[in-house]
Backbone and ligand atoms as CSV (ligand in chain L), in Angstrom:
chain,resi,resn,atom,element,x,y,z
A,1,MET,N,N,0.842,-1.217,0.000
A,1,MET,CA,C,0.000,0.000,0.000
A,1,MET,C,C,0.865,1.251,0.000
A,2,LYS,N,N,1.803,1.254,0.947
A,2,LYS,CA,C,2.701,2.413,1.056
A,2,LYS,C,C,3.429,2.663,-0.262
A,3,LYS,N,N,3.888,1.545,-0.842
A,3,LYS,CA,C,4.641,1.654,-2.101
A,3,LYS,C,C,3.792,2.337,-3.173
A,4,ALA,N,N,2.501,1.963,-3.180
A,4,ALA,CA,C,1.604,2.537,-4.184
A,4,ALA,C,C,1.511,4.051,-4.007
A,5,TYR,N,N,1.451,4.497,-2.749
A,5,TYR,CA,C,1.376,5.947,-2.507
A,5,TYR,C,C,2.623,6.657,-3.016
A,6,VAL,N,N,3.755,6.033,-2.702
A,6,VAL,CA,C,5.021,6.627,-3.145
A,6,VAL,C,C,5.026,6.720,-4.671
A,7,PHE,N,N,4.565,5.641,-5.294
A,7,PHE,CA,C,4.534,5.624,-6.753
A,7,PHE,C,C,3.625,6.745,-7.284
A,8,LEU,N,N,2.449,6.873,-6.668
A,8,LEU,CA,C,1.507,7.910,-7.121
A,8,LEU,C,C,2.110,9.298,-6.958
A,9,ALA,N,N,2.764,9.501,-5.810
A,9,ALA,CA,C,3.367,10.806,-5.554
A,9,ALA,C,C,4.429,11.108,-6.608
A,10,LEU,N,N,5.227,10.092,-6.907
A,10,LEU,CA,C,6.274,10.278,-7.918
A,10,LEU,C,C,5.675,10.563,-9.279
A,11,ALA,N,N,4.639,9.795,-9.620
A,11,ALA,CA,C,3.983,9.982,-10.914
A,11,ALA,C,C,3.412,11.396,-10.984
A,12,GLY,N,N,2.816,11.848,-9.877
A,12,GLY,CA,C,2.247,13.193,-9.814
A,12,GLY,C,C,3.317,14.242,-10.064
A,13,LEU,N,N,4.450,14.040,-9.430
A,13,LEU,CA,C,5.563,14.984,-9.609
A,13,LEU,C,C,5.978,15.068,-11.067
A,14,LEU,N,N,6.066,13.880,-11.679
A,14,LEU,CA,C,6.492,13.828,-13.077
A,14,LEU,C,C,5.507,14.567,-13.968
A,15,VAL,N,N,4.211,14.362,-13.709
A,15,VAL,CA,C,3.181,15.012,-14.525
A,15,VAL,C,C,3.289,16.527,-14.373
A,16,CYS,N,N,3.440,16.998,-13.102
A,16,CYS,CA,C,3.551,18.439,-12.859
A,16,CYS,C,C,4.742,18.994,-13.615
A,17,HIS,N,N,5.852,18.248,-13.543
A,17,HIS,CA,C,7.073,18.700,-14.184
A,17,HIS,C,C,6.837,18.841,-15.693
A,18,ALA,N,N,6.245,17.813,-16.261
A,18,ALA,CA,C,6.007,17.832,-17.703
A,18,ALA,C,C,5.104,19.014,-18.072
A,19,ARG,N,N,4.088,19.279,-17.237
A,19,ARG,CA,C,3.179,20.397,-17.531
A,19,ARG,C,C,3.922,21.727,-17.474
A,20,ALA,N,N,4.753,21.854,-16.424
A,20,ALA,CA,C,5.468,23.112,-16.238
A,20,ALA,C,C,6.369,23.398,-17.435
A,21,GLU,N,N,6.902,22.345,-18.025
A,21,GLU,CA,C,7.822,22.513,-19.160
A,21,GLU,C,C,7.079,22.676,-20.478
A,22,SER,N,N,5.781,22.394,-20.454
A,22,SER,CA,C,5.099,22.178,-21.722
A,22,SER,C,C,5.047,23.403,-22.628
A,23,ASN,N,N,5.185,24.624,-22.052
A,23,ASN,CA,C,5.142,25.815,-22.910
A,23,ASN,C,C,6.359,25.916,-23.798
A,24,ILE,N,N,7.440,25.308,-23.351
A,24,ILE,CA,C,8.667,25.366,-24.136
A,24,ILE,C,C,8.663,24.149,-25.052
A,25,SER,N,N,8.814,24.389,-26.346
A,25,SER,CA,C,8.692,23.277,-27.299
A,25,SER,C,C,9.862,22.304,-27.158
A,26,GLU,N,N,9.668,21.111,-27.688
A,26,GLU,CA,C,10.734,20.096,-27.645
A,26,GLU,C,C,11.992,20.600,-28.339
A,27,LYS,N,N,11.759,21.281,-29.449
A,27,LYS,CA,C,12.886,21.822,-30.224
A,27,LYS,C,C,13.689,22.809,-29.364
A,28,GLN,N,N,12.955,23.699,-28.662
A,28,GLN,CA,C,13.644,24.684,-27.816
A,28,GLN,C,C,14.421,24.002,-26.691
A,29,VAL,N,N,13.791,23.004,-26.066
A,29,VAL,CA,C,14.466,22.278,-24.980
A,29,VAL,C,C,15.733,21.624,-25.527
A,30,GLU,N,N,15.617,21.046,-26.730
A,30,GLU,CA,C,16.770,20.367,-27.327
A,30,GLU,C,C,17.921,21.347,-27.574
A,31,ILE,N,N,17.605,22.469,-28.223
A,31,ILE,CA,C,18.651,23.450,-28.545
A,31,ILE,C,C,19.239,24.041,-27.259
A,32,MET,N,N,18.370,24.381,-26.323
A,32,MET,CA,C,18.864,25.018,-25.090
A,32,MET,C,C,19.728,24.044,-24.279
A,33,ASN,N,N,19.345,22.788,-24.271
A,33,ASN,CA,C,20.163,21.799,-23.559
A,33,ASN,C,C,21.520,21.610,-24.244
A,34,LYS,N,N,21.499,21.659,-25.577
A,34,LYS,CA,C,22.768,21.552,-26.317
A,34,LYS,C,C,23.668,22.733,-25.975
A,35,LEU,N,N,23.067,23.938,-25.969
A,35,LEU,CA,C,23.850,25.134,-25.634
A,35,LEU,C,C,24.419,25.001,-24.222
A,36,LEU,N,N,23.591,24.513,-23.302
A,36,LEU,CA,C,24.058,24.361,-21.913
A,36,LEU,C,C,25.235,23.398,-21.832
A,37,ALA,N,N,25.161,22.313,-22.608
A,37,ALA,CA,C,26.254,21.330,-22.599
A,37,ALA,C,C,27.534,21.971,-23.123
A,38,THR,N,N,27.411,22.745,-24.221
A,38,THR,CA,C,28.583,23.434,-24.783
A,38,THR,C,C,29.156,24.426,-23.782
A,39,TYR,N,N,28.286,25.223,-23.167
A,39,TYR,CA,C,28.754,26.252,-22.217
A,39,TYR,C,C,29.391,25.604,-20.976
A,40,THR,N,N,28.882,24.452,-20.579
A,40,THR,CA,C,29.471,23.757,-19.424
A,40,THR,C,C,30.923,23.395,-19.732
A,41,GLN,N,N,31.149,22.863,-20.934
A,41,GLN,CA,C,32.524,22.504,-21.336
A,41,GLN,C,C,33.399,23.747,-21.427
A,42,GLN,N,N,32.864,24.782,-22.097
A,42,GLN,CA,C,33.640,26.024,-22.281
A,42,GLN,C,C,33.969,26.675,-20.942
A,43,ALA,N,N,33.002,26.637,-20.028
A,43,ALA,CA,C,33.201,27.283,-18.719
A,43,ALA,C,C,34.354,26.616,-17.979
A,44,LYS,N,N,34.482,25.304,-18.134
A,44,LYS,CA,C,35.579,24.582,-17.473
A,44,LYS,C,C,36.925,25.054,-18.011
A,45,VAL,N,N,36.976,25.222,-19.351
A,45,VAL,CA,C,38.218,25.675,-19.988
A,45,VAL,C,C,38.535,27.105,-19.526
A,46,GLU,N,N,37.514,27.986,-19.596
A,46,GLU,CA,C,37.730,29.391,-19.215
A,46,GLU,C,C,38.160,29.513,-17.750
A,47,PHE,N,N,37.655,28.633,-16.918
A,47,PHE,CA,C,37.973,28.686,-15.489
A,47,PHE,C,C,39.458,28.440,-15.249
A,48,LYS,N,N,40.045,27.619,-16.120
A,48,LYS,CA,C,41.466,27.273,-15.943
A,48,LYS,C,C,42.390,28.293,-16.585
A,49,GLU,N,N,41.824,29.073,-17.530
A,49,GLU,CA,C,42.652,30.071,-18.218
A,49,GLU,C,C,42.962,31.237,-17.289
A,50,GLU,N,N,43.899,32.059,-17.725
A,50,GLU,CA,C,44.210,33.266,-16.974
A,50,GLU,C,C,42.939,34.105,-16.859
A,51,LYS,N,N,42.690,34.670,-15.686
A,51,LYS,CA,C,41.436,35.402,-15.474
A,51,LYS,C,C,41.424,36.699,-16.282
A,52,GLY,N,N,40.436,36.837,-17.142
A,52,GLY,CA,C,40.254,38.085,-17.882
A,52,GLY,C,C,39.068,38.820,-17.296
A,53,ARG,N,N,38.353,39.535,-18.147
A,53,ARG,CA,C,37.162,40.227,-17.650
A,53,ARG,C,C,35.978,39.278,-17.693
A,54,GLY,N,N,35.015,39.534,-16.842
A,54,GLY,CA,C,33.802,38.728,-16.864
A,54,GLY,C,C,33.895,37.576,-15.885
A,55,ALA,N,N,32.745,37.026,-15.593
A,55,ALA,CA,C,32.666,35.993,-14.563
A,55,ALA,C,C,33.124,34.653,-15.106
A,56,VAL,N,N,34.035,34.026,-14.388
A,56,VAL,CA,C,34.354,32.626,-14.676
A,56,VAL,C,C,34.109,31.837,-13.402
A,57,SER,N,N,33.636,30.635,-13.579
A,57,SER,CA,C,33.333,29.791,-12.426
A,57,SER,C,C,33.216,28.361,-12.909
A,58,ASP,N,N,33.484,27.435,-12.010
A,58,ASP,CA,C,33.273,26.032,-12.372
A,58,ASP,C,C,32.040,25.483,-11.654
A,59,LYS,N,N,31.244,26.406,-11.083
A,59,LYS,CA,C,30.029,25.985,-10.370
A,59,LYS,C,C,28.894,25.752,-11.371
A,60,PRO,N,N,27.912,24.940,-10.998
A,60,PRO,CA,C,26.771,24.731,-11.910
A,60,PRO,C,C,26.032,26.057,-12.185
A,61,PHE,N,N,25.404,26.130,-13.338
A,61,PHE,CA,C,24.632,27.326,-13.688
A,61,PHE,C,C,23.407,27.439,-12.782
A,62,THR,N,N,23.020,28.671,-12.456
A,62,THR,CA,C,21.783,28.853,-11.691
A,62,THR,C,C,20.915,29.929,-12.339
A,63,ALA,N,N,19.606,29.764,-12.183
A,63,ALA,CA,C,18.648,30.740,-12.712
A,63,ALA,C,C,18.832,32.081,-12.009
A,64,ALA,N,N,19.142,32.049,-10.702
A,64,ALA,CA,C,19.281,33.298,-9.935
A,64,ALA,C,C,20.448,34.131,-10.470
A,65,GLU,N,N,21.564,33.462,-10.771
A,65,GLU,CA,C,22.712,34.174,-11.338
A,65,GLU,C,C,22.361,34.739,-12.717
A,66,GLY,N,N,21.624,33.949,-13.492
A,66,GLY,CA,C,21.213,34.379,-14.827
A,66,GLY,C,C,20.321,35.603,-14.752
A,67,ARG,N,N,19.412,35.592,-13.786
A,67,ARG,CA,C,18.503,36.738,-13.603
A,67,ARG,C,C,19.313,37.984,-13.220
A,68,ARG,N,N,20.300,37.797,-12.335
A,68,ARG,CA,C,21.133,38.911,-11.896
A,68,ARG,C,C,21.895,39.495,-13.098
A,69,PHE,N,N,22.438,38.616,-13.911
A,69,PHE,CA,C,23.183,39.038,-15.102
A,69,PHE,C,C,22.267,39.801,-16.073
A,70,TYR,N,N,21.037,39.334,-16.189
A,70,TYR,CA,C,20.054,39.937,-17.091
A,70,TYR,C,C,19.726,41.377,-16.673
A,71,LEU,N,N,19.753,41.616,-15.371
A,71,LEU,CA,C,19.346,42.923,-14.844
A,71,LEU,C,C,20.506,43.862,-14.548
A,72,VAL,N,N,21.740,43.331,-14.504
A,72,VAL,CA,C,22.856,44.134,-13.993
A,72,VAL,C,C,23.116,45.373,-14.868
A,73,ARG,N,N,23.330,46.491,-14.180
A,73,ARG,CA,C,23.549,47.755,-14.883
A,73,ARG,C,C,25.047,48.066,-14.885
A,74,ARG,N,N,25.577,48.351,-16.055
A,74,ARG,CA,C,26.993,48.656,-16.159
A,74,ARG,C,C,27.239,50.047,-15.611
A,75,THR,N,N,28.084,50.169,-14.599
A,75,THR,CA,C,28.281,51.468,-13.939
A,75,THR,C,C,28.991,52.468,-14.842
A,76,TRP,N,N,29.788,51.954,-15.796
A,76,TRP,CA,C,30.532,52.877,-16.647
A,76,TRP,C,C,29.683,53.437,-17.793
A,77,GLN,N,N,28.446,53.006,-17.879
A,77,GLN,CA,C,27.590,53.527,-18.937
A,77,GLN,C,C,26.429,54.306,-18.331
A,78,SER,N,N,25.965,55.310,-19.052
A,78,SER,CA,C,24.753,55.992,-18.598
A,78,SER,C,C,23.576,55.296,-19.276
A,79,GLY,N,N,22.386,55.583,-18.835
A,79,GLY,CA,C,21.213,55.019,-19.499
A,79,GLY,C,C,20.967,53.575,-19.107
A,80,ASP,N,N,20.016,52.979,-19.796
A,80,ASP,CA,C,19.532,51.664,-19.413
A,80,ASP,C,C,20.283,50.571,-20.155
A,81,PHE,N,N,21.567,50.501,-19.968
A,81,PHE,CA,C,22.359,49.505,-20.682
A,81,PHE,C,C,22.374,48.179,-19.943
A,82,THR,N,N,21.262,47.520,-20.018
A,82,THR,CA,C,21.129,46.190,-19.424
A,82,THR,C,C,20.440,45.333,-20.469
A,83,CYS,N,N,20.492,44.028,-20.296
A,83,CYS,CA,C,19.728,43.157,-21.202
A,83,CYS,C,C,18.246,43.539,-21.094
A,84,SER,N,N,17.827,43.811,-19.844
A,84,SER,CA,C,16.417,44.123,-19.612
A,84,SER,C,C,16.034,45.484,-20.190
A,85,GLY,N,N,17.044,46.339,-20.484
A,85,GLY,CA,C,16.749,47.648,-21.077
A,85,GLY,C,C,15.957,47.497,-22.370
A,86,CYS,N,N,16.320,46.546,-23.184
A,86,CYS,CA,C,15.596,46.290,-24.435
A,86,CYS,C,C,14.579,45.160,-24.276
A,87,HIS,N,N,14.943,44.156,-23.467
A,87,HIS,CA,C,14.083,42.966,-23.370
A,87,HIS,C,C,13.084,43.057,-22.219
A,88,THR,N,N,13.078,44.168,-21.473
A,88,THR,CA,C,12.237,44.448,-20.286
A,88,THR,C,C,12.606,43.551,-19.094
A,89,ASP,N,N,12.199,43.995,-17.902
A,89,ASP,CA,C,12.483,43.255,-16.665
A,89,ASP,C,C,11.886,41.862,-16.708
A,90,ASP,N,N,10.768,41.747,-17.422
A,90,ASP,CA,C,10.067,40.464,-17.532
A,90,ASP,C,C,10.254,39.946,-18.960
A,91,PRO,N,N,11.126,38.926,-19.145
A,91,PRO,CA,C,11.411,38.472,-20.516
A,91,PRO,C,C,10.208,37.877,-21.244
A,92,LYS,N,N,9.074,37.781,-20.534
A,92,LYS,CA,C,7.852,37.294,-21.217
A,92,LYS,C,C,7.155,38.434,-21.958
A,93,LYS,N,N,7.572,39.644,-21.660
A,93,LYS,CA,C,6.913,40.802,-22.275
A,93,LYS,C,C,7.587,41.199,-23.585
A,94,VAL,N,N,6.830,41.939,-24.403
A,94,VAL,CA,C,7.388,42.482,-25.635
A,94,VAL,C,C,8.352,43.601,-25.233
A,95,GLY,N,N,9.558,43.550,-25.777
A,95,GLY,CA,C,10.548,44.558,-25.442
A,95,GLY,C,C,10.513,45.728,-26.398
A,96,GLN,N,N,11.422,46.659,-26.133
A,96,GLN,CA,C,11.526,47.806,-27.029
A,96,GLN,C,C,12.993,48.215,-27.126
A,97,HIS,N,N,13.462,48.357,-28.351
A,97,HIS,CA,C,14.852,48.743,-28.552
A,97,HIS,C,C,15.089,50.128,-27.968
A,98,ILE,N,N,16.139,50.269,-27.135
A,98,ILE,CA,C,16.328,51.550,-26.436
A,98,ILE,C,C,16.665,52.694,-27.387
A,99,GLU,N,N,17.208,52.376,-28.543
A,99,GLU,CA,C,17.544,53.458,-29.474
A,99,GLU,C,C,16.496,53.625,-30.572
A,100,THR,N,N,16.193,52.532,-31.274
A,100,THR,CA,C,15.270,52.655,-32.415
A,100,THR,C,C,13.806,52.653,-31.979
A,101,LYS,N,N,13.551,52.250,-30.723
A,101,LYS,CA,C,12.181,52.136,-30.171
A,101,LYS,C,C,11.352,51.048,-30.854
A,102,ALA,N,N,11.977,50.263,-31.710
A,102,ALA,CA,C,11.241,49.189,-32.385
A,102,ALA,C,C,10.875,48.101,-31.379
A,103,PRO,N,N,9.687,47.516,-31.528
A,103,PRO,CA,C,9.308,46.439,-30.604
A,103,PRO,C,C,10.184,45.199,-30.812
A,104,ILE,N,N,10.422,44.476,-29.732
A,104,ILE,CA,C,11.213,43.238,-29.797
A,104,ILE,C,C,10.359,42.124,-29.213
A,105,LYS,N,N,10.177,41.076,-29.972
A,105,LYS,CA,C,9.356,39.959,-29.484
A,105,LYS,C,C,9.965,39.390,-28.198
A,106,PRO,N,N,9.129,38.848,-27.309
A,106,PRO,CA,C,9.637,38.373,-26.011
A,106,PRO,C,C,10.796,37.387,-26.150
A,107,LEU,N,N,11.683,37.446,-25.170
A,107,LEU,CA,C,12.872,36.588,-25.183
A,107,LEU,C,C,12.580,35.218,-24.566
A,108,ALA,N,N,11.608,35.170,-23.670
A,108,ALA,CA,C,11.350,33.919,-22.940
A,108,ALA,C,C,10.796,32.840,-23.877
A,109,PRO,N,N,11.445,31.671,-23.909
A,109,PRO,CA,C,10.976,30.607,-24.803
A,109,PRO,C,C,9.562,30.131,-24.465
A,110,SER,N,N,9.146,30.324,-23.209
A,110,SER,CA,C,7.812,29.834,-22.828
A,110,SER,C,C,6.694,30.614,-23.513
A,111,VAL,N,N,6.967,31.839,-23.955
A,111,VAL,CA,C,5.921,32.614,-24.633
A,111,VAL,C,C,6.254,32.897,-26.097
A,112,ASN,N,N,7.471,32.552,-26.518
A,112,ASN,CA,C,7.850,32.821,-27.905
A,112,ASN,C,C,8.520,31.588,-28.506
A,113,PRO,N,N,7.747,30.813,-29.295
A,113,PRO,CA,C,8.276,29.557,-29.844
A,113,PRO,C,C,9.405,29.763,-30.849
A,114,ASP,N,N,9.610,31.018,-31.303
A,114,ASP,CA,C,10.670,31.273,-32.288
A,114,ASP,C,C,12.033,31.532,-31.659
A,115,ARG,N,N,12.062,31.625,-30.331
A,115,ARG,CA,C,13.344,31.856,-29.656
A,115,ARG,C,C,14.079,30.536,-29.426
A,116,PHE,N,N,15.399,30.609,-29.449
A,116,PHE,CA,C,16.261,29.477,-29.089
A,116,PHE,C,C,15.958,28.210,-29.892
A,117,ILE,N,N,15.766,28.412,-31.215
A,117,ILE,CA,C,15.605,27.239,-32.071
A,117,ILE,C,C,16.772,27.151,-33.058
A,118,ASP,N,N,17.670,28.119,-32.968
A,118,ASP,CA,C,18.802,28.152,-33.887
A,118,ASP,C,C,20.034,28.579,-33.084
A,119,ALA,N,N,20.899,27.604,-32.802
A,119,ALA,CA,C,22.050,27.854,-31.922
A,119,ALA,C,C,22.953,28.962,-32.467
A,120,GLN,N,N,23.090,29.017,-33.785
A,120,GLN,CA,C,23.969,30.047,-34.372
A,120,GLN,C,C,23.412,31.439,-34.170
A,121,LYS,N,N,22.088,31.550,-34.294
A,121,LYS,CA,C,21.447,32.858,-34.088
A,121,LYS,C,C,21.624,33.288,-32.630
A,122,VAL,N,N,21.456,32.342,-31.719
A,122,VAL,CA,C,21.626,32.645,-30.294
A,122,VAL,C,C,23.036,33.153,-30.042
A,123,GLU,N,N,24.021,32.426,-30.566
A,123,GLU,CA,C,25.425,32.813,-30.378
A,123,GLU,C,C,25.695,34.204,-30.942
A,124,ALA,N,N,25.160,34.457,-32.167
A,124,ALA,CA,C,25.387,35.755,-32.815
A,124,ALA,C,C,24.784,36.880,-31.976
A,125,ASN,N,N,23.586,36.650,-31.434
A,125,ASN,CA,C,22.944,37.678,-30.607
A,125,ASN,C,C,23.697,37.888,-29.302
A,126,PHE,N,N,24.128,36.782,-28.708
A,126,PHE,CA,C,24.914,36.895,-27.472
A,126,PHE,C,C,26.129,37.778,-27.751
A,127,THR,N,N,26.871,37.425,-28.797
A,127,THR,CA,C,28.109,38.153,-29.079
A,127,THR,C,C,27.838,39.629,-29.308
A,128,SER,N,N,26.851,39.948,-30.160
A,128,SER,CA,C,26.651,41.368,-30.464
A,128,SER,C,C,26.132,42.125,-29.247
A,129,HIS,N,N,25.222,41.535,-28.480
A,129,HIS,CA,C,24.692,42.268,-27.316
A,129,HIS,C,C,25.725,42.364,-26.204
A,130,CYS,N,N,26.521,41.341,-26.058
A,130,CYS,CA,C,27.559,41.390,-25.019
A,130,CYS,C,C,28.594,42.442,-25.379
A,131,MET,N,N,28.932,42.553,-26.668
A,131,MET,CA,C,29.869,43.599,-27.104
A,131,MET,C,C,29.267,44.977,-26.834
A,132,ASP,N,N,27.982,45.140,-27.156
A,132,ASP,CA,C,27.304,46.431,-26.922
A,132,ASP,C,C,27.359,46.810,-25.447
A,133,LEU,N,N,27.070,45.840,-24.595
A,133,LEU,CA,C,26.867,46.134,-23.175
A,133,LEU,C,C,28.136,46.013,-22.334
A,134,HIS,N,N,28.959,45.051,-22.649
A,134,HIS,CA,C,30.122,44.782,-21.783
A,134,HIS,C,C,31.441,45.108,-22.470
A,135,ASP,N,N,31.352,45.424,-23.783
A,135,ASP,CA,C,32.564,45.693,-24.530
A,135,ASP,C,C,33.432,44.437,-24.659
A,136,ARG,N,N,32.820,43.303,-24.593
A,136,ARG,CA,C,33.512,42.013,-24.737
A,136,ARG,C,C,32.432,40.968,-24.985
A,137,ASP,N,N,32.840,39.798,-25.445
A,137,ASP,CA,C,31.855,38.724,-25.568
A,137,ASP,C,C,31.539,38.210,-24.159
A,138,CYS,N,N,30.400,37.568,-24.011
A,138,CYS,CA,C,30.071,37.031,-22.693
A,138,CYS,C,C,30.855,35.749,-22.451
A,139,ARG,N,N,31.064,35.431,-21.196
A,139,ARG,CA,C,31.732,34.204,-20.814
A,139,ARG,C,C,30.723,33.068,-20.842
A,140,ALA,N,N,31.242,31.863,-21.031
A,140,ALA,CA,C,30.358,30.693,-21.099
A,140,ALA,C,C,29.501,30.582,-19.838
A,141,HIS,N,N,30.103,30.933,-18.696
A,141,HIS,CA,C,29.348,30.814,-17.447
A,141,HIS,C,C,28.186,31.800,-17.405
A,142,GLU,N,N,28.391,32.983,-17.967
A,142,GLU,CA,C,27.324,33.986,-18.003
A,142,GLU,C,C,26.198,33.523,-18.940
A,143,LYS,N,N,26.594,32.977,-20.085
A,143,LYS,CA,C,25.588,32.526,-21.053
A,143,LYS,C,C,24.793,31.349,-20.483
A,144,GLY,N,N,25.504,30.436,-19.834
A,144,GLY,CA,C,24.842,29.263,-19.258
A,144,GLY,C,C,23.840,29.659,-18.188
A,145,ASN,N,N,24.236,30.622,-17.347
A,145,ASN,CA,C,23.307,31.101,-16.317
A,145,ASN,C,C,22.077,31.737,-16.962
A,146,LEU,N,N,22.317,32.536,-18.009
A,146,LEU,CA,C,21.195,33.232,-18.642
A,146,LEU,C,C,20.217,32.240,-19.273
A,147,ILE,N,N,20.751,31.241,-19.963
A,147,ILE,CA,C,19.880,30.226,-20.583
A,147,ILE,C,C,19.098,29.486,-19.481
A,148,THR,N,N,19.792,29.158,-18.389
A,148,THR,CA,C,19.127,28.467,-17.272
A,148,THR,C,C,17.992,29.329,-16.733
A,149,TYR,N,N,18.260,30.624,-16.607
A,149,TYR,CA,C,17.217,31.544,-16.126
A,149,TYR,C,C,16.029,31.572,-17.095
A,150,LEU,N,N,16.320,31.748,-18.388
A,150,LEU,CA,C,15.221,31.869,-19.356
A,150,LEU,C,C,14.390,30.588,-19.442
A,151,MET,N,N,15.057,29.436,-19.255
A,151,MET,CA,C,14.308,28.175,-19.266
A,151,MET,C,C,13.385,28.073,-18.051
A,152,SER,N,N,13.749,28.787,-16.984
A,152,SER,CA,C,12.958,28.699,-15.754
A,152,SER,C,C,11.769,29.663,-15.753
A,153,VAL,N,N,11.746,30.578,-16.718
A,153,VAL,CA,C,10.670,31.586,-16.764
A,153,VAL,C,C,9.424,30.942,-17.354
A,154,LYS,N,N,8.405,30.789,-16.522
A,154,LYS,CA,C,7.190,30.116,-16.982
A,154,LYS,C,C,6.112,31.125,-17.329
L,1,LIG,C1,C,19.812,47.509,-27.673
L,1,LIG,C2,C,18.745,46.528,-27.474
L,1,LIG,C3,C,19.125,45.167,-26.918
L,1,LIG,C4,C,19.861,44.894,-25.785
L,1,LIG,C5,C,20.474,45.885,-24.808
L,1,LIG,C6,C,19.932,43.450,-25.684
L,1,LIG,N1,N,19.260,42.863,-26.710
L,1,LIG,FE1,FE,19.087,40.867,-27.048
L,1,LIG,N2,N,17.908,41.232,-28.732
L,1,LIG,C7,C,17.609,42.492,-29.217
L,1,LIG,C8,C,16.836,42.347,-30.422
L,1,LIG,C9,C,16.303,43.479,-31.295
L,1,LIG,C10,C,16.671,40.949,-30.625
L,1,LIG,C11,C,15.851,40.262,-31.686
L,1,LIG,C12,C,16.581,39.843,-32.883
L,1,LIG,C13,C,15.601,39.039,-33.707
L,1,LIG,O1,O,14.994,38.092,-33.199
L,1,LIG,O2,O,15.464,39.361,-34.875
L,1,LIG,C14,C,17.389,40.281,-29.546
L,1,LIG,C15,C,17.531,38.900,-29.426
L,1,LIG,C16,C,18.317,38.272,-28.478
L,1,LIG,C17,C,18.619,36.855,-28.463
L,1,LIG,C18,C,18.176,35.875,-29.515
L,1,LIG,C19,C,17.360,34.722,-29.014
L,1,LIG,C20,C,16.778,33.963,-30.172
L,1,LIG,O3,O,17.035,32.767,-30.275
L,1,LIG,O4,O,16.022,34.562,-30.952
L,1,LIG,C21,C,19.410,36.634,-27.370
L,1,LIG,C22,C,20.010,35.310,-26.907
L,1,LIG,C23,C,19.608,37.896,-26.727
L,1,LIG,N3,N,18.939,38.877,-27.407
L,1,LIG,C24,C,20.320,38.050,-25.572
L,1,LIG,C25,C,20.625,39.273,-24.978
L,1,LIG,C26,C,21.451,39.408,-23.797
L,1,LIG,C27,C,22.100,38.279,-23.030
L,1,LIG,C28,C,21.525,40.743,-23.532
L,1,LIG,C29,C,22.310,41.415,-22.417
L,1,LIG,C30,C,23.746,41.090,-22.341
L,1,LIG,C31,C,20.752,41.434,-24.573
L,1,LIG,N4,N,20.218,40.499,-25.414
L,1,LIG,C32,C,20.609,42.794,-24.667
L,1,LIG,C33,C,17.975,43.703,-28.643
L,1,LIG,C34,C,18.744,43.874,-27.502
């Protein structure tokens, strides 16, 4: 009897988990997991290299770190030079380009099925936005945290 309860509880957990993930398409989960695997490897290499600018760490990626990175304001710049400056504080919302004022479709994969389906496009956007904001490309650990955060946004 007890075993049956445990089984039901486990099954319930699995169902909840599957539901929570369901807004993000299989394709997005596949691409994002691939990116995470690549960034995990790269982060290990960067951690051993001479320390340059940007965060390096050999710790697992966390959504909280990704959220912090998404919101962090560069002190050497004036204005809203943050990822959230264009993509808004809530990545589920439609953003607005800080210069051109053009609308930007939401970044969160849970509300935008067109995001994170092309690894090359993701990399290109990371590089250009990181150059704009940090004057350097982002570190693998920063990218991994950000992807982890965006995957957690329901
Ligand atoms: C100046 C405005 C602006 C800022 C600041 C900005 N972005 Fe973007 N971002 C855009 C626009 C515009 C697009 C949409 C490009 C498209 O889909 O055609 C985009 C798309 C992306 C994508 C592509 C996702 C996909 O698969 O479609 C990623 C990843 C991204 N941004 C990450 C970031 C990160 C990380 C930061 C902060 C370091 C950042 N962005 C800051 C304007 C900005």
